[in-house]
C-alpha positions in Angstrom: -0.1 0.0 0.0 1.4 3.4 -0.9 2.0 5.8 1.9 0.4 9.3 0.9 1.4 10.7 4.5 4.8 11.5 3.4 3.4 14.4 1.5 3.5 17.8 3.3 1.6 20.0 0.8 -0.6 17.5 -1.0 -3.6 15.5 0.8 -4.9 12.3 -0.6 -8.0 10.6 0.3 -9.2 7.2 -1.1 -12.8 6.0 -1.0 -14.6 3.7 -3.5 -11.7 3.3 -6.0 -11.5 7.2 -6.1 -8.6 9.1 -5.0 -9.4 12.9 -4.0 -6.0 14.8 -4.4 -6.1 18.2 -2.7 -3.5 20.7 -3.2 -2.9 21.8 0.5 -1.5 25.3 0.7 -4.7 27.3 1.4 -3.1 30.1 3.3 -1.0 30.8 0.0 -4.1 29.9 -2.3 -2.2 26.9 -3.0 0.6 28.8 -4.9 3.3 26.4 -6.1 6.6 26.7 -4.0 9.5 24.4 -4.7 8.3 21.9 -2.2 4.8 21.5 -3.7 6.3 21.4 -7.3 8.7 18.5 -6.0 5.5 16.8 -4.7 3.5 17.4 -7.9 6.2 15.6 -9.9 6.3 12.6 -7.5 2.4 12.2 -6.8 1.5 11.1 -10.3 4.0 8.1 -10.0 2.2 6.9 -6.8 -1.2 7.5 -8.1 -0.6 5.5 -11.4 0.9 2.7 -9.3 -1.9 2.4 -6.9 -4.1 -0.5 -7.8 -6.7 0.7 -5.5 -7.6 3.8 -7.6 -9.5 3.9 -10.7 -10.3 7.5 -11.0 -8.8 10.8 -9.6 -10.4 14.0 -8.4 -7.8 17.0 -8.2 -8.9 20.1 -6.4 -7.6 22.7 -4.1 -7.9 23.4 -0.4 -9.7 26.7 0.7 -11.1 29.3 -1.9 -8.6 28.7 -4.7 -7.5 25.8 -7.0 -4.1 27.1 -7.4 -2.6 30.7 -7.8 0.3 29.7 -9.9 4.0 30.0 -8.9 4.7 31.3 -5.5 5.9 35.0 -6.2 7.1 35.3 -2.6 9.4 32.5 -3.3 10.5 34.2 -6.5 11.2 37.4 -4.6 13.9 35.4 -2.7 15.2 33.8 -5.9 14.4 30.4 -4.3 11.7 29.2 -6.8 13.1 28.7 -10.2 16.7 27.6 -10.7 18.9 26.0 -13.4 19.8 23.3 -10.9 19.6 22.4 -7.1 16.7 22.7 -4.7 14.4 25.0 -6.7 12.2 24.1 -9.6 14.3 23.1 -12.6 13.5 22.9 -16.2 13.6 18.9 -15.9 11.0 18.9 -13.3 8.8 21.4 -15.1 8.7 19.1 -18.1 8.3 15.9 -15.7 5.2 17.5 -14.1 3.4 17.8 -17.6 4.5 14.5 -19.1 3.8 12.6 -15.7 0.2 13.9 -15.5 -0.4 12.8 -19.1 1.1 9.4 -18.3 -1.3 8.6 -15.4 -3.8 5.9 -16.7 -6.6 6.5 -14.4 -9.1 9.6 -15.5 -8.3 12.7 -13.8 -11.2 15.0 -12.9 -10.1 18.6 -12.4 -12.4 20.2 -9.7 -11.7 23.9 -10.2 -13.0 25.2 -7.0 -11.5 28.7 -7.2 -9.0 30.6 -9.3 -6.6 28.6 -11.3 -3.8 30.9 -12.5 -0.4 30.5 -14.3 1.0 27.1 -13.6 -2.4 26.5 -11.6 -4.3 27.0 -14.9 -1.9 24.5 -16.6 -2.3 21.9 -13.9 -6.0 22.2 -14.2 -6.2 22.0 -18.0 -4.1 19.0 -17.9 -6.8 17.0 -16.2 -8.9 14.7 -18.5 -12.3 16.4 -17.7 -12.6 19.7 -15.9 -15.6 20.9 -13.8 -15.0 24.6 -12.8 -17.1 27.0 -10.3 -19.0 29.7 -12.5 -17.1 32.2 -10.5 -13.7 30.6 -10.8 -11.2 32.7 -12.6 -8.7 31.0 -15.2 -5.6 32.9 -16.8 -2.2 32.1 -17.8 -0.5 35.3 -16.2 3.0 34.4 -17.0 3.5 37.5 -19.1 2.3 39.6 -16.1 5.4 38.0 -14.1 7.5 39.1 -17.2 8.1 35.3 -18.3 7.1 33.1 -21.2 4.2 30.8 -20.7 6.4 27.8 -20.8 5.0 25.2 -18.3 2.4 23.9 -20.7 0.1 26.8 -21.4 1.6 27.0 -25.0 0.4 23.5 -25.5 -2.9 23.4 -23.8 -4.7 26.9 -24.7 -4.3 26.6 -28.4 -5.4 22.9 -28.4 -8.6 23.9 -26.3 -9.6 27.3 -27.7 -7.5 27.7 -31.0 -4.3 29.6 -31.6 -5.6 33.0 -32.2 -7.6 33.4 -28.9 -4.9 31.4 -27.0 -2.2 33.8 -28.3 -4.4 36.7 -27.0 -4.9 35.3 -23.6 -1.3 34.3 -23.4 0.2 37.5 -24.5 -2.1 39.6 -22.4 -2.6 37.5 -19.3 -6.3 38.2 -19.1 -8.9 36.2 -16.9 -11.8 34.3 -18.0 -14.4 33.2 -15.4 -15.8 29.5 -15.2 -19.1 30.0 -17.3 -17.0 32.0 -20.0 -14.4 29.2 -20.0 -17.0 26.6 -20.6 -18.7 28.3 -23.3 -15.3 28.7 -25.2 -14.3 25.1 -24.6 -11.6 25.9 -22.3 -13.4 23.5 -19.6 -16.0 21.0 -19.8 -18.4 22.1 -17.2 -19.2 25.2 -15.2 -21.4 25.0 -12.3 -22.3 26.8 -9.0 -19.4 26.8 -6.5 -21.1 24.4 -4.0 -21.6 21.9 -6.8 -18.1 21.6 -8.2 -17.0 18.7 -6.0 -20.3 16.8 -6.0 -20.4 17.0 -9.9 -16.4 16.0 -10.1 -17.1 12.9 -7.7 -20.2 12.0 -10.0 -18.1 11.8 -12.9 -15.2 10.1 -11.2 -17.6 7.6 -9.8 -19.1 6.7 -13.3 -15.7 6.3 -14.7 -14.3 4.1 -11.8 -17.3 2.0 -12.1 -17.1 1.7 -15.9 -14.9 -0.7 -18.4 -11.5 0.2 -16.8 -9.4 -1.0 -19.6 -11.4 0.6 -22.2 -11.6 3.9 -20.4 -7.8 3.9 -19.8 -7.2 2.9 -23.3 -9.2 5.6 -24.8 -7.4 8.3 -22.5 -4.1 7.0 -23.6 -5.0 7.0 -27.3 -5.9 10.8 -27.1 -3.0 11.5 -25.0 -0.7 10.4 -27.6 -1.7 13.4 -29.6 -1.1 15.8 -26.6 2.4 14.2 -26.1 3.2 15.0 -29.7 2.4 18.5 -28.8 4.4 18.6 -25.7 7.3 16.9 -27.5 7.2 19.7 -30.1 6.7 22.8 -27.9 7.4 22.2 -24.2 11.2 22.0 -24.3 11.6 25.1 -26.3 8.9 27.1 -24.2 10.3 26.1 -20.9 13.8 27.1 -22.2 12.4 30.6 -23.1 10.7 30.8 -19.8 13.8 30.0 -18.0 15.5 32.9 -20.0 13.0 35.3 -18.9 13.3 34.3 -15.3 16.9 36.3 -15.5 15.4 39.6 -16.9 14.9 42.9 -15.6 11.2 42.8 -16.4 10.9 39.6 -14.3 12.5 41.2 -11.2 10.4 44.1 -11.8 7.3 42.2 -11.7 8.1 40.4 -8.8 9.1 43.5 -6.8 5.8 45.2 -7.9 3.7 42.2 -6.7 5.5 42.2 -3.3 5.2 46.0 -2.9 1.4 46.0 -4.3 2.1 48.3 -7.3 1.8 48.2 -10.9 5.1 47.1 -12.6 6.8 49.4 -14.8 8.3 47.1 -17.8 11.1 48.1 -20.0 11.4 45.1 -22.3 14.8 44.2 -20.7 
C-alpha cells in the first residue's frame, strides 16, 4: 500500500476506488512553492501505481484551486533555478509528462481561481468542472516570463491559436462560465456543486470498463504528447531565460510592493 502521508503539501483521500487529491497550501491560495512542485512531480507516479484507484479528483484546499507559482519565493530567488533545490526545467517538463502518463482518468474540480501554473495543472486534467465564479488565466507574461510550463500547448488545443495567443500575451482572466462556453473547461457549475459533480463523473468512470476507459484516454494523450514534445522543451527554455530578465525582477518587486509594474522590455 502506498503511503501518502509523506506528502506535506498534498492531501490524498481514497474511497470507493476514487482518490481525492487536494493541493494543500490554502493560506497561500495553493501557490506552488518548490516543495509543492517537487511533490506534484512525484505524486502522479504513486497514483499511477496505486491498484486501489480507478479515478482521481484533483482540487485545491480553501477558496482557490491554485494561484500559480509562489511569487514570494520568486522574490527570494528560491523558486526557479537552473539546478539544485528549486524548480528546474527538467522537473517542469516531468510534471506535464507525468500527468499525461497517469492511466486513471483525472477529473479537475476547479473550486476557485486557477492561475499561471495552476491553470496548466487544471487543464492537464482529462475532464474539468469549474465553479462559475472561478477565474482562469495564464498570467506568465504579467510576471515578465514566457508561458512555458504547458500553457503554450494546452490553450491553443482547447480554444484555437488566435484566442490562445491573445490570452497568453495579455494574461487576461476568464470566469468558469465563459471558460465552458469557449471550450476551455468541460463544465461550469455553481461553486457549491463543483465537488459533487466532479465526484459524480469520477464515480461513473471508476465503475466503468476500466481497460476501455484507460485505453481511450491513452490514445488521445498520444496526440497531446506529440504537442508536448514539439513545444514544451523550447517554451520552458524561453521561460527560464526570462526568469533572469529585468522585467521579471520588476514584476516580482511590484507584486511584493503591491503596485503596478513598469516594464522596460529588458
